[in-house]
Structure formats: C-alpha cells, structure tokens
MMTF fields as JSON, N, C-alpha, C and O atoms, coordinates in Angstrom:
{
  "mmtfVersion": "1.0.0",
  "mmtfProducer": "UNKNOWN",
  "numBonds": 347,
  "numAtoms": 348,
  "numGroups": 87,
  "numChains": 1,
  "numModels": 1,
  "chainsPerModel": [1],
  "groupsPerChain": [87],
  "chainIdList": ["A"],
  "bondAtomList": [4, 2, 8, 6, 12, 10, 16, 14, 20, 18, 24, 22, 28, 26, 32, 30, 36, 34, 40, 38, 44, 42, 48, 46, 52, 50, 56, 54, 60, 58, 64, 62, 68, 66, 72, 70, 76, 74, 80, 78, 84, 82, 88, 86, 92, 90, 96, 94, 100, 98, 104, 102, 108, 106, 112, 110, 116, 114, 120, 118, 124, 122, 128, 126, 132, 130, 136, 134, 140, 138, 144, 142, 148, 146, 152, 150, 156, 154, 160, 158, 164, 162, 168, 166, 172, 170, 176, 174, 180, 178, 184, 182, 188, 186, 192, 190, 196, 194, 200, 198, 204, 202, 208, 206, 212, 210, 216, 214, 220, 218, 224, 222, 228, 226, 232, 230, 236, 234, 240, 238, 244, 242, 248, 246, 252, 250, 256, 254, 260, 258, 264, 262, 268, 266, 272, 270, 276, 274, 280, 278, 284, 282, 288, 286, 292, 290, 296, 294, 300, 298, 304, 302, 308, 306, 312, 310, 316, 314, 320, 318, 324, 322, 328, 326, 332, 330, 336, 334, 340, 338, 344, 342],
  "bondOrderList": [1, 1, 1, 1, 1, 1, 1, 1, 1, 1, 1, 1, 1, 1, 1, 1, 1, 1, 1, 1, 1, 1, 1, 1, 1, 1, 1, 1, 1, 1, 1, 1, 1, 1, 1, 1, 1, 1, 1, 1, 1, 1, 1, 1, 1, 1, 1, 1, 1, 1, 1, 1, 1, 1, 1, 1, 1, 1, 1, 1, 1, 1, 1, 1, 1, 1, 1, 1, 1, 1, 1, 1, 1, 1, 1, 1, 1, 1, 1, 1, 1, 1, 1, 1, 1, 1],
  "groupList": [{"groupName": "UNK", "atomNameList": ["N", "CA", "C", "O"], "elementList": ["N", "C", "C", "O"], "formalChargeList": [0, 0, 0, 0], "bondAtomList": [1, 0, 2, 1, 3, 2], "bondOrderList": [1, 1, 2], "singleLetterCode": "X", "chemCompType": "L-PEPTIDE LINKING"}],
  "groupTypeList": [0, 0, 0, 0, 0, 0, 0, 0, 0, 0, 0, 0, 0, 0, 0, 0, 0, 0, 0, 0, 0, 0, 0, 0, 0, 0, 0, 0, 0, 0, 0, 0, 0, 0, 0, 0, 0, 0, 0, 0, 0, 0, 0, 0, 0, 0, 0, 0, 0, 0, 0, 0, 0, 0, 0, 0, 0, 0, 0, 0, 0, 0, 0, 0, 0, 0, 0, 0, 0, 0, 0, 0, 0, 0, 0, 0, 0, 0, 0, 0, 0, 0, 0, 0, 0, 0, 0],
  "groupIdList": [1, 2, 3, 4, 5, 6, 7, 8, 9, 10, 11, 12, 13, 14, 15, 16, 17, 18, 19, 20, 21, 22, 23, 24, 25, 26, 27, 28, 29, 30, 31, 32, 33, 34, 35, 36, 37, 38, 39, 40, 41, 42, 43, 44, 45, 46, 47, 48, 49, 50, 51, 52, 53, 54, 55, 56, 57, 58, 59, 60, 61, 62, 63, 64, 65, 66, 67, 68, 69, 70, 71, 72, 73, 74, 75, 76, 77, 78, 79, 80, 81, 82, 83, 84, 85, 86, 87],
  "secStructList": [7, 7, 2, 2, 2, 2, 2, 2, 2, 2, 2, 2, 2, 6, 1, 2, 2, 2, 2, 2, 2, 2, 2, 2, 6, 6, 1, 7, 3, 3, 2, 2, 2, 2, 2, 2, 2, 2, 6, 7, 7, 2, 2, 2, 2, 2, 2, 2, 2, 2, 2, 2, 2, 2, 6, 6, 1, 3, 3, 3, 3, 3, 7, 6, 6, 1, 7, 3, 3, 3, 3, 3, 1, 3, 3, 3, 7, 6, 6, 7, 7, 3, 3, 3, 6, 6, 7],
  "xCoordList": [-14.746, -14.058, -13.647, -13.141, -13.873, -13.52, -12.007, -11.266, -11.577, -10.133, -9.391, -8.24, -10.013, -9.31, -9.036, -7.981, -9.975, -9.779, -8.675, -7.808, -8.723, -7.712, -6.327, -5.337, -6.261, -4.998, -4.431, -3.223, -5.289, -4.841, -4.321, -3.33, -4.969, -4.508, -3.113, -2.228, -2.925, -1.6, -0.555, 0.59, -0.945, -0.018, 0.392, 1.569, -0.57, -0.262, 0.698, 1.64, 0.459, 1.281, 2.635, 3.521, 2.799, 4.097, 5.131, 6.324, 4.676, 5.587, 6.144, 5.38, 7.457, 8.099, 7.716, 7.494, 7.635, 7.285, 5.849, 5.584, 4.925, 3.523, 3.399, 2.655, 4.115, 4.08, 4.669, 4.148, 5.741, 6.315, 5.312, 5.25, 4.537, 3.498, 2.485, 2.106, 2.051, 1.09, 1.663, 0.972, 2.904, 3.533, 3.749, 3.527, 4.172, 4.403, 3.104, 3.09, 2.043, 0.779, -0.083, -1.295, 0.535, -0.242, -0.534, -1.471, 0.275, -0.062, -0.27, 0.416, -1.192, -1.499, -0.285, 0.496, -0.157, 0.901, 0.287, -0.666, 0.836, 0.416, 1.141, 2.122, 0.647, 1.272, 2.717, 3.612, 2.937, 4.287, 5.21, 6.361, 4.728, 5.543, 5.932, 7.077, 4.991, 5.27, 6.349, 7.314, 6.175, 7.128, 8.531, 9.501, 8.639, 9.956, 10.562, 11.742, 9.783, 10.323, 10.779, 11.78, 10.043, 10.387, 11.233, 11.614, 11.522, 12.343, 11.788, 12.506, 10.481, 9.769, 9.26, 8.741, 9.392, 8.844, 7.351, 6.621, 6.923, 5.542, 4.536, 3.488, 4.852, 3.925, 3.787, 2.692, 4.888, 4.86, 4.113, 3.348, 4.341, 3.645, 2.141, 1.385, 1.712, 0.284, -0.282, -1.406, 0.495, 0.076, -0.111, -1.112, 0.848, 0.738, -0.473, -1.185, -0.696, -1.831, -3.16, -4.099, -3.244, -4.459, -4.724, -5.862, -3.684, -3.83, -4.277, -5.161, -3.675, -4.037, -5.449, -6.177, -5.834, -7.186, -8.242, -9.313, -7.946, -8.892, -9.337, -10.467, -8.444, -8.764, -8.994, -8.922, -9.273, -9.604, -8.539, -8.858, -7.279, -6.174, -5.694, -4.972, -6.108, -5.807, -7.05, -7.986, -7.045, -8.093, -7.425, -6.281, -8.154, -7.661, -8.61, -9.829, -8.034, -8.833, -8.254, -7.07, -9.104, -8.649, -8.697, -9.696, -7.611, -7.486, -7.889, -8.035, -8.062, -8.48, -7.46, -7.822, -6.189, -5.155, -5.013, -4.063, -5.968, -6.042, -5.022, -4.906, -4.279, -3.4, -4.266, -5.414, -3.7, -4.416, -3.652, -2.447, -4.364, -3.755, -4.128, -5.291, -3.139, -3.308, -3.17, -2.261, -4.073, -3.991, -4.204, -5.119, -3.36, -3.475, -4.705, -5.013, -5.396, -6.528, -6.128, -6.973, -4.817, -4.27, -3.318, -2.508, -3.413, -2.488, -1.557, -2.002, -0.267, 0.714, 1.449, 2.098, 1.349, 2.022, 3.458, 3.915, 4.157, 5.573, 5.789, 6.897, 4.752, 4.854, 4.565, 4.658, 4.211, 3.884, 2.44, 2.077, 1.618, 0.201, -0.522, -0.263, -1.421, -2.113, -3.595, -4.227, -4.135, -5.558, -6.073, -5.33, -7.356, -7.987, -8.395, -8.952, -8.124, -8.476, -9.983, -10.776, -10.347, -11.754, -12.408, -13.614, -11.634, -12.223, -11.633, -11.993],
  "yCoordList": [-8.68, -7.448, -7.502, -8.515, -6.405, -6.406, -6.385, -5.859, -6.958, -7.133, -5.807, -5.712, -4.781, -3.499, -2.86, -2.259, -2.989, -2.454, -3.241, -2.656, -4.535, -5.385, -5.11, -5.079, -4.915, -4.599, -3.277, -3.158, -2.294, -0.997, -1.127, -0.488, -1.937, -2.169, -2.797, -2.373, -3.798, -4.426, -3.437, -3.456, -2.576, -1.557, -0.613, -0.28, -0.188, 0.696, 0.041, 0.675, -1.217, -1.927, -2.359, -2.748, -2.293, -2.662, -1.552, -1.774, -0.359, 0.747, 0.569, 0.479, 0.518, 0.218, 1.213, 0.813, 2.492, 3.495, 3.331, 3.408, 3.105, 2.911, 1.652, 1.632, 0.606, -0.628, -0.404, -0.936, 0.373, 0.686, 1.448, 1.236, 2.325, 3.048, 2.061, 2.159, 1.12, 0.106, -0.673, -0.881, -1.1, -1.885, -1.056, -1.549, 0.18, 1.06, 1.356, 1.446, 1.5, 1.943, 0.801, 0.957, -0.347, -1.359, -0.846, -1.307, 0.113, 0.91, 2.344, 2.774, 3.086, 4.433, 5.37, 5.393, 6.132, 7.139, 8.395, 8.315, 9.547, 10.773, 10.887, 10.188, 11.766, 11.979, 12.447, 12.005, 13.329, 13.83, 12.713, 12.645, 11.846, 10.725, 9.807, 9.361, 9.525, 8.672, 9.316, 8.663, 10.594, 11.32, 11.267, 11.026, 11.489, 11.491, 10.098, 9.925, 9.112, 7.759, 7.164, 6.45, 7.459, 6.892, 7.835, 7.505, 9.016, 10.013, 10.335, 10.351, 10.589, 10.96, 12.387, 12.688, 13.269, 14.619, 14.568, 13.683, 15.518, 15.544, 15.587, 14.945, 16.339, 16.413, 15.066, 14.689, 14.347, 13.021, 12.028, 11.197, 12.119, 11.254, 11.452, 10.481, 12.689, 12.993, 12.443, 11.943, 12.536, 11.999, 10.481, 9.949, 9.795, 8.34, 7.964, 7.007, 8.721, 8.43, 8.631, 7.863, 9.636, 9.865, 8.681, 8.229, 8.186, 7.032, 5.793, 5.067, 5.545, 4.376, 4.499, 3.51, 5.701, 5.924, 5.705, 5.167, 6.116, 5.973, 4.516, 4.25, 3.581, 2.16, 1.477, 0.253, 2.299, 1.794, 0.862, -0.152, 1.212, 0.425, 0.985, 0.319, 2.232, 2.87, 3.586, 3.837, 3.913, 4.786, 6.047, 6.019, 7.151, 8.436, 8.916, 8.808, 9.445, 9.993, 11.349, 11.462, 12.385, 13.726, 13.826, 13.471, 14.31, 14.45, 15.86, 16.763, 16.029, 17.328, 18.435, 19.61, 18.066, 19.074, 19.324, 19.97, 18.805, 18.958, 18.112, 18.241, 17.251, 16.307, 15.136, 14.979, 14.338, 13.193, 11.929, 11.833, 10.954, 9.673, 8.655, 8.551, 7.903, 6.912, 5.517, 5.26, 4.621, 3.225, 2.365, 2.608, 1.363, 0.436, -0.449, -0.872, -0.724, -1.649, -3.011, -3.874, -3.188, -4.45, -4.985, -4.236, -6.259, -6.898, -7.798, -8.55, -7.714, -8.597, -9.278, -8.615, -10.611, -11.317, -11.671, -11.374, -12.305, -12.649, -13.623, -13.714, -14.351, -15.301, -14.619, -15.248, -13.314, -12.6, -12.771, -12.383, -13.35, -13.529, -12.205, -11.51, -11.87, -10.594, -10.823, -11.707, -9.997, -10.037, -8.63, -7.732, -8.423, -7.162, -7.194, -8.187, -6.117, -6.076, -6.238, -5.669, -7.031, -7.231, -8.291, -8.51, -8.958, -10.002, -11.337, -12.341],
  "zCoordList": [-16.136, -16.448, -17.921, -18.403, -18.612, -20.036, -20.225, -19.395, -21.315, -21.541, -21.677, -21.251, -22.257, -22.411, -21.043, -20.839, -20.116, -18.764, -18.036, -17.387, -18.152, -17.522, -18.108, -17.378, -19.396, -20.065, -19.547, -19.342, -19.337, -18.823, -17.388, -17.036, -16.564, -15.191, -15.208, -14.465, -16.052, -16.147, -16.65, -16.198, -17.582, -18.085, -16.952, -16.815, -16.151, -15.031, -14.051, -13.575, -13.754, -12.772, -13.324, -12.562, -14.641, -15.217, -15.038, -15.243, -14.657, -14.379, -12.97, -12.009, -12.84, -11.555, -10.466, -9.323, -10.792, -9.781, -9.296, -8.096, -10.222, -9.797, -8.959, -7.979, -9.331, -8.554, -7.157, -6.177, -7.058, -5.749, -4.879, -3.668, -5.495, -4.743, -4.173, -3.005, -4.989, -4.534, -3.355, -2.358, -3.457, -2.396, -1.135, -0.029, -1.283, -0.144, 0.604, 1.832, -0.128, 0.468, 0.995, 1.148, 1.273, 1.98, 3.385, 4.038, 3.851, 5.025, 4.534, 3.606, 5.129, 4.644, 4.659, 5.61, 3.585, 3.445, 2.835, 2.06, 3.187, 2.524, 1.191, 0.937, 0.358, -0.945, -0.764, -1.485, 0.184, 0.445, 0.919, 0.489, 1.789, 2.257, 1.105, 1.024, 0.222, -0.938, -1.798, -2.196, -2.077, -2.906, -2.313, -3.031, -1.017, -0.36, -0.291, -0.597, 0.102, 0.254, -1.069, -1.122, -2.141, -3.444, -4.293, -5.416, -3.74, -4.433, -5.818, -6.818, -5.835, -7.059, -6.844, -5.769, -7.832, -7.664, -7.303, -7.751, -6.5, -6.025, -7.177, -7.112, -8.221, -9.357, -10.058, -10.474, -10.189, -10.836, -9.942, -10.431, -8.632, -7.682, -7.806, -7.855, -7.856, -7.99, -9.294, -9.327, -10.359, -11.654, -11.57, -12.048, -10.967, -10.808, -9.955, -10.259, -8.895, -8.01, -8.731, -8.524, -9.56, -10.345, -11.269, -11.395, -11.908, -12.799, -12.024, -12.479, -10.859, -10.051, -9.496, -9.416, -9.116, -8.581, -9.655, -9.375, -10.873, -11.987, -12.156, -12.567, -11.837, -11.985, -10.629, -10.516, -9.599, -8.256, -7.686, -7.065, -7.902, -7.362, -6.028, -5.286, -5.727, -4.454, -3.962, -4.722, -2.668, -2.137, -1.616, -1.163, -1.688, -1.199, -0.107, -0.235, 0.961, 2.048, 2.425, 2.743, 2.387, 2.776, 4.294, 4.92, 4.876, 6.321, 6.763, 5.939, 8.05, 8.589, 8.33, 8.269, 8.177, 7.881, 6.383, 5.94, 5.604, 4.146, 3.397, 2.178, 4.088, 3.399, 2.904, 3.318, 2.028, 1.474, 1.825, 1.589, 2.392, 2.732, 1.671, 1.281, 1.205, 0.148, 0.749, 1.538, 0.372, 0.77, -0.466, -1.253, -0.631, -1.752, -1.576, -0.462, -2.656, -2.64, -3.185, -3.424, -3.378, -3.859, -2.796, -2.25, -2.508, -1.586, -2.394, -3.261, -2.102, -2.717, -1.576, -0.766, -1.509, -0.412, -0.787, -1.891, 0.139, -0.075, -1.221, -1.75, -1.615, -2.734, -4.074, -5.129, -4.026, -5.246, -5.685, -6.795, -4.824, -5.151, -4.914, -3.932, -5.819, -5.79, -5.512, -6.091, -4.601, -4.275, -4.125, -3.73, -4.441, -4.142, -2.68, -2.211, -1.957, -0.533, -0.376, -1.126, 0.623, 0.913, 0.061, 0.167, -0.787, -1.66, -1.329, -1.945]
}
C-alpha cells in the first residue's frame, strides 16, 4: 500500500467521531442509528461515512426499505489490535 493512502487512512481514523463509527459498526447499524447513538447530525454522519467508504473501511448495503446498513471492515479487539475483516 502506498504511503499517501496509508497516511490518509490514519488521518481518517484519528478523528474521534469516525473512529467511534468504526467501533460501533462492528455490528450492522443504519445511518440513522449511528447518528442517534453518537449524537451526530445526520448530514455529518453521512459525510463521515462517505469518507470511510472511500478508503474501504466500511461497507454499505441498501435495504428493501431504502435504508442503508453500515458494517465496519476493521476489527479492533480488546487489546487494541487492528485487523481487516476477512484477512
């Protein structure tokens, strides 16, 4: 992985709200659920999700009711060790 891409990923994860989204979404959540649980405006939540999706840190799935479910593609264990899901 090139260093500029890796640097951008670390920059994204250094933001406390984006990191909370990653941790919360180890189980699937809708955008609205994320916004409510983290007390972040829906527009800001969507902005953060777009940034995380751009670097494949989350997955998005559109549901039949037109809501979107978010799942983190990063696992963080109790020791603080980080892994990409499926690797």
